[in-house]
C-alpha positions, 0 to 999 in steps of 0.5 A: 778240441771239444769241451766236455758235454757238462760244459755245454751252455755253462756261460748262457746265464739264463737267469739274467732277466732282460726286464731287470738287466736294462741299466735304468730298471736295474737302478730302480730295483736296486733303489727299491730293494733298500727301501722296503716301505717304498719311495716317493716318485721324486725320490726315486727319480733323483736316486736314479738320475732319470727324467719324469718320463723316463722313470714313468716308462721304466716303472710301467714295464716293471709294474707290468712284469709284477716287480713293482707296485705304484700306489697313488695317494696324497702327502702334504695336500699334494698327489704322490706316487709311492713306488714299492717292490712287490714280494715277487719282485723282491724274490725275482730280483734276488734270484737275478743277483745270484746269477749276476754274482756267478757271472762276476765269479766266472769272469774273474776266474777266466781272466786269471791274475792281471798280467804284468804289462811293464816293459822288461 
């Protein structure tokens, strides 16, 4: 039995962006979307439970993709990096979330109600 042509590619989810979909980067973007003024590097590191090097690498990928900006400055006479979601990054992340919500809806619909696994 062949599915109707309108079903072709229904579950390909082209909007699941590989740059965002990686676990650590997803955590970084989720942290930043809730802090529009940005987060200092140490706070973001703590929220995402990442090492300095790991967070730096993921921020570099996100910055290269235009999703985040990194602003070097000083706070309390110490160097500080402020991490902020760019306007384009915010829009792209929200689009990604819309696709992810569709994945969840489709999976829940396909799974149907939980089967009763109790012995008869």
